[in-house]
Backbone bond lengths (Angstrom), bond angles and torsions (degrees), N, CA, C in turn:
res aa  C-N    CA-C-N  psi(-1)  N-CA   C-N-CA  omega(-1)  CA-C   N-CA-C  phi
1 M - - - 1.450 - - 1.519 108.76 -
2 Q 1.295 116.47 135.56 1.454 119.81 179.61 1.526 109.69 -70.75
3 T 1.320 115.48 148.10 1.460 121.38 -177.06 1.522 112.02 -57.80
4 R 1.316 117.30 -42.84 1.474 118.27 -178.05 1.526 110.91 -64.79
5 N 1.331 118.32 -33.58 1.460 121.15 176.01 1.521 110.36 -67.92
6 L 1.315 116.68 -41.31 1.455 121.87 179.64 1.522 110.26 -61.38
7 L 1.311 117.29 -47.94 1.464 120.97 179.44 1.520 111.60 -72.32
8 G 1.326 117.97 -25.92 1.460 121.04 174.99 1.519 111.32 -66.58
9 L 1.323 116.17 -37.36 1.464 121.13 178.29 1.522 111.93 -77.50
10 L 1.318 116.19 -35.80 1.470 122.29 -175.81 1.522 109.15 -133.20
11 P 1.326 118.01 75.50 1.463 120.30 -173.58 1.526 114.89 -61.35
12 D 1.326 118.28 -24.82 1.471 120.40 179.51 1.523 111.88 -102.85
13 L 1.319 116.45 24.58 1.464 122.69 -177.41 1.523 112.82 -53.30
14 R 1.304 117.43 -38.30 1.475 121.72 -177.06 1.527 112.45 -63.00
15 E 1.317 116.78 -17.55 1.465 121.70 -176.21 1.529 113.27 -94.75
16 H 1.331 117.43 1.89 1.464 121.15 -175.23 1.525 111.80 -123.69
17 D 1.317 115.58 155.83 1.458 120.37 171.13 1.519 108.34 -78.64
18 V 1.322 115.98 145.90 1.457 122.68 -179.98 1.523 107.91 -122.36
19 Y 1.334 116.64 130.86 1.455 122.32 -179.99 1.524 108.63 -115.70
20 L 1.328 116.09 128.10 1.458 122.55 -178.73 1.519 109.96 -125.76
21 C 1.317 115.96 141.59 1.459 121.45 173.04 1.514 107.05 -148.28
22 G 1.323 116.60 127.65 1.449 119.86 -179.63 1.508 111.10 170.02
23 P 1.324 115.98 -172.07 1.460 120.17 178.38 1.531 110.93 -59.11
24 Q 1.312 116.01 148.57 1.457 122.49 -174.36 1.534 113.19 -51.98
25 G 1.309 117.73 -44.04 1.463 120.65 -178.85 1.519 112.62 -64.22
26 M 1.332 116.69 -40.56 1.456 120.68 178.72 1.524 111.14 -66.08
27 V 1.330 115.93 -44.34 1.464 120.56 -179.63 1.523 109.94 -63.95
28 R 1.317 117.20 -42.54 1.468 121.05 179.31 1.531 110.67 -61.54
29 T 1.333 117.00 -45.70 1.462 120.86 -179.87 1.524 110.83 -64.26
30 A 1.322 116.84 -42.23 1.466 120.74 179.18 1.526 110.66 -65.01
31 C 1.324 117.63 -41.64 1.470 120.88 178.59 1.523 111.09 -62.93
32 E 1.318 117.01 -39.59 1.463 120.70 177.91 1.531 110.82 -64.07
33 A 1.331 116.69 -42.20 1.467 120.60 179.11 1.525 110.57 -65.46
34 L 1.316 116.88 -40.72 1.463 120.92 178.94 1.528 110.59 -65.54
35 D 1.324 116.65 -40.88 1.464 120.88 177.38 1.529 110.36 -62.24
36 T 1.314 116.65 -45.54 1.458 121.45 178.65 1.527 111.20 -62.25
37 A 1.336 116.45 -33.53 1.466 121.27 179.32 1.525 112.12 -76.33
38 G 1.337 116.62 -7.09 1.455 120.20 176.95 1.513 115.00 92.14
39 V 1.328 117.20 15.44 1.463 119.80 176.77 1.529 107.71 -75.00
40 P 1.328 117.58 124.71 1.465 119.92 -179.58 1.537 111.05 -61.57
41 A 1.319 116.55 142.86 1.463 121.86 -177.36 1.532 112.30 -56.35
42 H 1.329 117.42 -34.29 1.472 119.02 -178.57 1.527 112.35 -70.58
43 R 1.322 118.20 -9.33 1.463 121.94 177.89 1.533 112.51 -97.65
44 I 1.327 116.73 -4.19 1.471 120.72 -178.78 1.525 108.61 -104.11
45 H 1.327 115.64 117.99 1.463 122.54 -179.28 1.527 106.95 -117.70
46 H 1.334 116.72 130.08 1.456 117.39 -175.53 1.524 112.72 -145.59
47 E 1.315 112.63 157.55 1.461 121.80 175.62 1.528 106.01 -143.32
48 S 1.303 116.76 132.15 1.460 121.56 -179.55 1.517 110.14 -109.96
49 F 1.311 116.31 151.95 1.450 120.94 173.95 1.520 109.13 -150.16
50 E 1.288 116.20 160.88 1.474 122.78 176.49 1.519 108.25 -126.69
51 L 1.308 116.09 142.36 1.474 121.03 177.01 1.502 110.59 -91.03
């Protein structure tokens, strides 16, 4: 998802904690998008798994 779309859907995203759980590639891509959107690293919580 493009950063501008992400912030368009959640304009105050930078002010909230984000929790992610999923396959490693999905979590990595989501973390990169959140970082690009300006979400501080301490607000991103994640767990990866593989099937």
